[in-house]
C-alpha positions as CSV (number, residue, x, y, z in Angstrom):
1,M,95.5,-33.3,36.2
2,S,94.3,-29.7,36.4
3,I,91.4,-28.2,34.5
4,K,92.0,-25.4,32.1
5,I,89.2,-22.8,31.7
6,D,88.8,-20.5,28.7
7,I,86.1,-17.7,28.6
8,I,85.0,-17.1,25.0
9,P,82.8,-14.1,24.2
10,R,80.6,-14.2,21.1
11,L,78.2,-11.7,19.6
12,L,75.1,-13.3,18.1
13,H,72.9,-11.8,15.4
14,F,69.1,-12.3,15.4
15,K,67.6,-13.4,12.1
16,H,64.8,-10.9,12.7
17,P,64.6,-8.1,15.4
18,A,63.3,-9.5,18.6
19,G,60.8,-7.1,20.1
20,T,59.9,-7.0,23.8
21,S,58.2,-4.4,26.0
22,R,61.8,-3.4,27.0
23,G,62.9,-2.7,23.5
24,V,64.1,-4.5,20.4
25,Y,67.1,-6.8,20.3
26,S,69.1,-7.2,17.1
27,T,72.3,-8.7,18.6
28,R,73.1,-10.6,21.7
29,K,76.4,-11.1,23.5
30,V,77.1,-14.4,25.3
31,W,80.1,-15.9,27.0
32,Y,81.1,-19.6,26.7
33,I,82.9,-21.4,29.5
34,L,85.2,-24.0,28.1
35,L,86.7,-26.6,30.5
36,S,89.5,-28.9,29.3
37,Y,92.4,-30.9,30.6
38,Q,95.7,-29.0,30.4
39,S,97.3,-32.0,28.6
40,D,94.3,-33.1,26.5
41,T,91.9,-30.6,24.9
42,S,89.9,-33.4,23.3
43,L,88.3,-33.9,26.8
44,F,86.2,-30.8,27.3
45,G,83.0,-29.3,28.6
46,I,81.2,-26.2,27.4
47,G,78.5,-24.0,29.1
48,E,76.9,-20.8,28.1
49,C,76.5,-17.6,30.2
50,A,73.8,-15.4,28.6
51,P,72.8,-12.4,30.7
52,L,70.2,-10.0,29.3
53,P,71.0,-6.3,29.7
54,D,68.5,-4.3,31.8
55,L,67.0,-7.6,33.0
56,S,69.5,-10.1,34.5
57,C,70.4,-9.5,38.1
58,D,74.0,-10.3,37.4
59,Y,74.5,-8.2,34.2
60,S,77.1,-5.3,34.5
61,D,79.8,-3.6,32.5
62,Q,82.2,-5.7,34.4
63,Y,80.5,-9.0,33.6
64,E,83.4,-10.6,31.7
65,S,86.0,-9.7,34.4
66,I,83.7,-11.1,37.2
67,L,83.2,-14.3,35.2
68,K,87.0,-14.6,34.7
69,N,87.5,-14.3,38.4
70,F,85.0,-17.0,39.1
71,A,86.8,-19.1,36.5
72,K,90.1,-18.7,38.3
73,E,88.6,-19.8,41.6
74,F,87.0,-22.8,39.9
75,S,90.4,-23.8,38.3
76,L,92.0,-23.7,41.7
77,N,89.3,-25.7,43.6
78,N,87.9,-27.8,40.7
79,K,84.4,-27.2,42.1
80,I,81.5,-24.8,41.8
81,D,81.1,-22.2,44.6
82,W,77.4,-22.6,44.7
83,E,76.6,-20.1,47.5
84,T,78.7,-17.3,46.0
85,L,77.3,-17.9,42.5
86,R,73.7,-17.7,43.8
87,N,73.6,-14.0,42.9
88,Y,75.1,-14.7,39.4
89,P,72.5,-17.0,37.9
90,S,73.7,-16.8,34.3
91,M,77.2,-17.5,35.3
92,L,76.1,-20.4,37.6
93,F,74.1,-22.0,34.7
94,G,77.2,-21.8,32.5
95,F,79.4,-23.5,35.1
96,E,76.7,-26.1,36.0
97,T,76.3,-27.2,32.4
98,A,80.0,-27.0,31.4
99,V,80.7,-29.4,34.3
100,Q,77.9,-31.7,33.3
101,H,79.2,-31.8,29.7
102,Y,82.7,-32.3,31.0
103,Q,81.7,-35.2,33.1
104,R,79.5,-36.9,30.4
105,Q,81.8,-36.0,27.5
106,S,78.6,-35.9,25.4
107,L,75.9,-33.4,24.4
108,Q,73.5,-35.9,25.9
109,L,73.9,-34.3,29.3
110,W,71.5,-36.6,31.1
111,D,70.3,-40.1,30.4
112,T,66.7,-39.5,29.3
113,P,64.5,-40.6,26.4
114,F,64.9,-37.1,25.1
115,A,68.7,-37.4,25.0
116,K,68.3,-40.8,23.2
117,G,66.0,-39.3,20.5
118,Q,63.1,-41.4,21.7
119,E,60.8,-38.5,23.0
120,G,60.4,-34.8,22.2
121,I,59.6,-32.0,24.6
122,P,56.3,-30.2,23.8
123,I,56.9,-26.5,23.2
124,N,54.9,-23.4,22.5
125,G,55.2,-21.3,19.3
126,L,56.5,-17.8,20.1
127,V,55.1,-14.8,18.4
128,W,57.3,-11.7,18.9
129,M,56.1,-8.1,19.3
130,G,55.9,-5.9,16.3
131,G,53.5,-4.3,13.9
132,L,50.0,-5.8,13.3
133,D,50.9,-7.4,10.0
134,F,54.2,-8.8,11.3
135,M,52.4,-10.5,14.3
136,Q,49.6,-11.8,12.1
137,H,52.1,-13.4,9.8
138,Q,53.9,-15.0,12.7
139,I,50.7,-16.4,14.0
140,E,49.7,-17.9,10.7
141,T,53.1,-19.4,10.2
142,K,53.2,-21.0,13.7
143,I,49.8,-22.6,13.2
144,A,50.7,-23.8,9.8
145,D,53.9,-25.4,11.3
146,G,51.7,-27.4,13.6
147,F,51.9,-25.6,16.9
148,R,48.9,-26.1,19.1
149,L,49.9,-23.5,21.7
150,I,50.8,-20.0,20.6
151,K,52.5,-17.6,22.9
152,L,52.0,-13.9,22.1
153,K,54.2,-11.2,23.4
154,I,51.9,-8.2,24.0
155,G,52.2,-4.7,25.2
156,S,54.0,-3.0,22.3
157,I,51.1,-2.1,20.1
158,D,47.6,-0.8,20.9
159,F,45.9,-3.2,23.3
160,E,42.7,-3.3,21.1
161,H,44.8,-4.4,18.1
162,E,46.2,-7.2,20.2
163,I,42.8,-8.2,21.3
164,D,41.8,-8.2,17.6
165,L,44.6,-10.6,16.8
166,I,43.4,-13.0,19.5
167,K,39.9,-12.6,18.4
168,Q,40.9,-13.7,14.9
169,I,42.6,-16.8,16.2
170,R,39.5,-17.7,18.2
171,A,37.3,-17.1,15.2
172,Q,39.1,-19.9,13.5
173,F,40.2,-22.2,16.3
174,S,38.7,-23.2,19.6
175,S,40.8,-23.5,22.8
176,E,40.8,-27.2,22.3
177,Q,42.4,-26.8,18.9
178,I,44.8,-23.9,19.7
179,Q,45.8,-22.7,23.2
180,I,47.0,-19.2,23.7
181,R,49.5,-17.8,26.2
182,V,50.2,-14.1,26.4
183,D,53.2,-12.4,27.9
184,A,52.9,-8.8,28.9
185,N,56.4,-8.5,30.3
186,G,55.0,-6.2,32.9
187,A,53.5,-3.8,30.4
188,F,50.1,-3.3,32.2
189,S,49.7,-0.7,34.9
190,A,48.3,-1.8,38.3
191,T,45.2,0.3,37.7
192,D,44.2,-1.1,34.4
193,A,45.5,-4.7,34.6
194,L,42.3,-6.3,35.9
195,M,40.2,-4.7,33.2
196,K,42.6,-6.0,30.5
197,L,42.7,-9.5,32.1
198,E,38.9,-9.5,32.0
199,Q,39.0,-8.7,28.3
200,L,41.6,-11.4,27.6
201,A,39.7,-14.0,29.5
202,K,36.8,-13.8,27.0
203,Y,39.0,-15.7,24.6
204,D,39.9,-18.7,26.7
205,I,43.5,-17.7,27.3
206,H,45.7,-20.3,29.0
207,S,47.6,-17.8,31.1
208,I,49.3,-14.4,31.2
209,E,52.9,-13.9,32.1
210,Q,53.9,-11.0,34.3
211,P,50.9,-8.7,33.7
212,I,52.3,-5.8,35.8
213,A,55.9,-4.8,36.5
214,A,57.9,-6.7,39.1
215,N,58.3,-5.7,42.7
216,Q,54.7,-4.8,43.3
217,W,53.9,-7.7,45.5
218,D,50.8,-6.3,47.1
219,E,49.3,-5.4,43.7
220,M,50.3,-8.7,42.1
221,A,48.8,-10.6,45.1
222,K,45.5,-8.8,44.7
223,L,45.5,-9.6,41.0
224,A,46.3,-13.3,41.6
225,K,43.3,-13.6,44.0
226,V,40.7,-12.2,41.6
227,T,42.2,-12.8,38.2
228,P,39.8,-14.4,35.6
229,L,42.8,-16.1,33.9
230,P,45.9,-17.7,35.5
231,I,48.9,-15.5,36.2
232,A,52.4,-16.8,35.7
233,L,55.3,-14.9,37.3
234,D,58.5,-14.4,35.3
235,E,60.5,-11.2,35.9
236,E,59.1,-11.2,39.5
237,L,61.5,-14.1,40.3
238,I,64.6,-12.3,39.1
239,G,67.0,-11.4,41.9
240,V,65.2,-13.6,44.5
241,N,68.1,-16.0,44.9
242,T,67.8,-17.3,48.5
243,L,65.5,-20.1,49.6
244,A,64.0,-17.9,52.2
245,G,63.3,-15.2,49.7
246,K,61.6,-17.7,47.3
247,K,59.3,-19.0,50.1
248,E,58.4,-15.4,51.1
249,L,57.6,-14.4,47.5
250,L,55.4,-17.4,46.7
251,D,53.6,-17.1,50.1
252,A,53.0,-13.4,49.5
253,I,51.6,-13.6,45.9
254,M,50.4,-17.2,45.5
255,P,50.4,-17.1,41.6
256,Q,48.8,-19.8,39.6
257,Y,52.2,-20.5,37.8
258,I,55.8,-19.6,37.8
259,I,58.1,-19.6,34.7
260,L,61.7,-20.8,35.2
261,K,64.7,-19.6,33.2
262,P,68.0,-20.9,34.8
263,S,70.0,-18.1,33.3
264,L,67.7,-15.6,35.2
265,H,66.3,-17.5,38.1
266,G,69.2,-19.2,39.9
267,G,70.8,-21.7,37.5
268,I,69.6,-25.3,37.6
269,V,70.0,-25.6,41.4
270,G,68.1,-22.4,42.0
271,C,65.3,-23.5,39.6
272,E,65.0,-26.8,41.3
273,E,64.4,-24.9,44.6
274,W,61.7,-22.9,42.9
275,I,60.0,-26.1,41.6
276,R,60.0,-27.8,45.0
277,E,58.6,-24.7,46.7
278,A,56.0,-24.2,44.0
279,E,54.8,-27.8,44.0
280,A,54.5,-27.7,47.8
281,R,52.0,-24.8,47.4
282,K,50.2,-26.4,44.4
283,I,51.6,-23.7,42.0
284,G,52.3,-24.9,38.5
285,W,55.4,-24.2,36.5
286,W,57.1,-24.6,33.1
287,V,60.6,-23.9,31.8
288,T,61.5,-21.2,29.2
289,S,64.8,-20.3,27.5
290,A,66.2,-16.8,27.8
291,L,67.4,-16.2,24.3
292,E,70.4,-18.5,24.7
293,S,72.2,-19.9,21.6
294,N,72.0,-23.6,20.9
295,I,74.7,-24.4,23.5
296,G,72.5,-23.0,26.3
297,L,69.3,-24.3,24.7
298,N,70.6,-27.8,24.5
299,A,71.7,-27.8,28.1
300,L,68.3,-26.3,29.1
301,A,66.4,-28.9,27.1
302,Q,68.5,-31.8,28.4
303,W,67.8,-30.7,32.0
304,T,64.1,-30.0,31.4
305,A,63.7,-33.6,30.0
306,T,64.8,-34.9,33.5
307,L,61.7,-33.2,34.9
308,N,59.3,-35.2,32.6
309,P,57.4,-32.1,31.4
310,V,53.8,-32.5,30.3
311,V,52.6,-29.0,29.5
312,P,54.4,-27.2,26.6
313,Q,57.7,-25.5,27.6
314,G,59.3,-22.4,26.0
315,L,62.4,-24.0,24.4
316,G,62.5,-22.8,20.8
317,T,64.4,-19.5,21.0
318,G,67.9,-20.9,20.5
319,L,67.1,-21.1,16.8
320,L,66.7,-17.4,16.3
321,Y,70.3,-16.6,15.4
322,S,71.8,-16.4,11.9
323,D,75.2,-17.3,13.3
324,N,74.1,-20.0,15.8
325,I,76.3,-23.0,16.7
326,D,75.0,-26.1,14.9
327,L,73.7,-28.7,17.4
328,P,71.4,-31.7,16.9
329,L,68.3,-29.9,18.0
330,E,65.2,-30.1,15.7
331,I,61.7,-28.7,15.9
332,R,59.1,-31.0,14.5
333,E,55.7,-29.5,14.6
334,D,55.3,-28.5,18.3
335,Y,58.0,-30.6,19.8
336,L,61.7,-30.0,20.4
337,W,63.8,-33.1,19.6
338,F,67.4,-34.1,20.1
339,N,68.8,-36.2,17.2
340,P,71.6,-38.5,18.5
341,N,72.2,-39.7,15.0
342,R,73.4,-36.2,14.0
343,M,76.1,-35.6,16.5
344,V,78.3,-32.6,15.7
345,T,81.8,-31.4,16.6
346,I,81.9,-28.1,18.4
347,D,84.5,-25.8,16.9
348,F,86.3,-23.9,19.6
349,D,86.8,-21.0,17.3
350,L,83.4,-19.8,18.4
């Protein structure tokens, strides 16, 4: 029997504006890939394609038409064209996870303790950019909710005010009680980055994500050699889709960590390449979502659980939308859980 493919676009609405150094998001467009038998739509698989404008290497005004062309090829061959889709990571992630769901016929995409509801995945509490009072309120809420690792997006307000926020956390909590990650999204300049890293290092920061903008390999390599706190690459990995390119980047910069988002960094197969190459160089890593809805977040969490993560991952952002799709994902203190006792039916009228 042949497989039918539907591409379903959906516009999601943030509960609160999501501020980054590249601007503020209030809505988010995603596309769902729905696989089903022509003669029996009760057997299906769903995956999410969630590119970010001005960030994803595969985002364009023709995104939907390109995705539909790949869908036609898939329906003809009943398999993923891995090599062609390397340069379309958000589409690849959608196909990979739709196929996995189709094969398993369950939201429990892999057989893990997480999928069985026996273990949760440790996650960080994310604090979005915004005004001083807004960020302060988020910090207090995350700590009250039980998070022991707070991730602060910085670079949108005055740096000294951001230092003051961190100083306030450290005045109340030691690094043993509350860990802090910061994400600059490339907001620092190459000339002032080291000075700012030195200021941040005074407060026992776990790591900083992408201190300077991507594609400055020499400058990033210099920083990675002398940094007083670990550097994690994020945007730097976008568009580096070949295995040779991944090796070249890691050898050139040698960061302390890399951060993996399948929607941005090569789908699942591409991220597994990143992990192998990073571990071969003793570079640490963790997985983060890229503002997917619960369809993408569930797939991401189910895959992440197969990696047996120990350090907190960044897997809470699928809960940001007012019109999200209900799935059995739950945050309890600082762990993401899958509740197999609360299985849901996905409505195709997305």
